N, C-alpha and C positions, 0 to 999 in steps of 0.2 A: 594606835590606837587601837584597844582589844576588846572586842566585842564579842558574849556568849548567848547561848538559846538555853536553856536551862527547865522548862516546863511548859502546860500547857497553854500558860498563858501568852510567851513568846511563839510558841506556833499560829496560834492565832494571831497577834502584832503579825507574822512574816506574813503569813498566808491571805489577813486585810488589805497589806501593804502591795503584795502581787494583784487583788483583783484592784482598788484600787487604783494603779497604774494598768490596767486595760492590758495583762501579763497572766491570761487565762491559757498559754501554755505552760510559763515556767510558772503556774501556783499548779499544774495538773502534775507536773513535771516534782516536782518540792511535797506535794503527799504522797506519789507511788516511794521518790526516796527514803520519803519516813515509814510507806506502808513496809517497804521490803525490810525493814529495817527490824520489823517488830516483828516478822513471819515467822521465825528459827520458834516463835512459841507454838504454833497451831500442832507439829510431831507431838511437842509434850504436854498436848489436851488431848491428842489423841490414843498415845502412851496410856497416860493416866488410867482412860476409858478401858484400851485392852486389858490392864491390870485388875481394876475395881470392880468391873463389869463383871456378870456371870458370864461364863464361859461355853456352859450349857449350851446346848444349842446354838452359839458362836454369836449370844446376843451380845457381848464383851467387841467384836468384829464386826457388828451392824453399824453399833453406836460409833465406834474409831473412824468408822466411814463416812458417818452423816456429813457434809457441806459444813468448810468454816472457813472465816474472810474473818482480815485485816479491813477496819475503818480508817478514816480519818478524817473527823467530825471539829466541824468549826463555829459552832454556835457559841453566844456567849458562853453560856453555862457547862457545855459539853466540848468544850474545845480536846485534842488529845486525839492519842489511837485507842481506839478498843478490840476483841474478838469478838466476833458473834458467831454463833449455829444458829444457821437457816432455814436448818428443817429437824432441832432439837428442842424438846418441848420442857423450861425453863425448870417445871419439878424435877427431875431427873435430878438438875444437881440441887435444888432444896431439899426435895423428901428423899430423893428414892426412885422415884415411882420409874419401875418399866408397862409399856405398854406394846403390847406385843401379838403379830401369829399366831392361833396353834392350829391345827390340821383336826379337821370336828369338830370342833367347838363351837364359841360363838364369834362376831366375825374378830374382833383381840379377848385378849388379855388382861389386865393390871396386874402387879405385883410389887413391891416395894425390897429393895433391896438397898439397906443401911450402907455398905459397902461404897454406892456408888453420891454418896451425900458429900457435896461441894469437889465432885471430882474436877469440874472445870474452872472454879473459884478460888481456890485453895490451888489449885496448881500453879492457875496465872498468877495468883497473890507469890505463894514462892519463887517461880519463877523470871517473873518481871521484871527484878532488877537486870539478871544477866542479860537482859536486851535494851536496858534503859540508858545505858552510856552510848548505847553502836543510836538508837536514836537522836537523842541531845548531840553527838556529835555527827550524825545526816545532820540537822539544824544548826548548828556551828559552821559547817560546811557552805550552805547557803545560806546564812549571813555573811559569810566572810564571798562568796562571790558577787551579793547582791551591793554591798559597800563595795567591791571592787570592780561593779560594774562590768561583768563580765554574765550576767544570768542566761 
């Protein structure tokens, strides 16, 4: 019997199966495996921030050091893996808007840098195919383990 997982729907199915079977620990382990497979994208987003952000004053480094994490989501319409910036203003990605403190001025200054537009989304869209295979491979391994009863 050949079974393979290929996408968000399969991820959701396996996750829901584990939850319904009362296997919360296995479900957490499954989600962690899938998140770990997507983690190589984080340094690529940081590098894009370093390359595209303004280097004067170290703003690019400050942006690259903002916390990022990988989430495994299991909503009916949101199932899958996503990368989120927890302290990143989404307007940086969409508009190139940067807000930062400046000594001797107002509490903060707002500037726009066209180079920063899309640094997050475009990097993930370009680099995601490189880890999608690993995510699918992790899901397939889990599916095989569950079918053999070795969860």
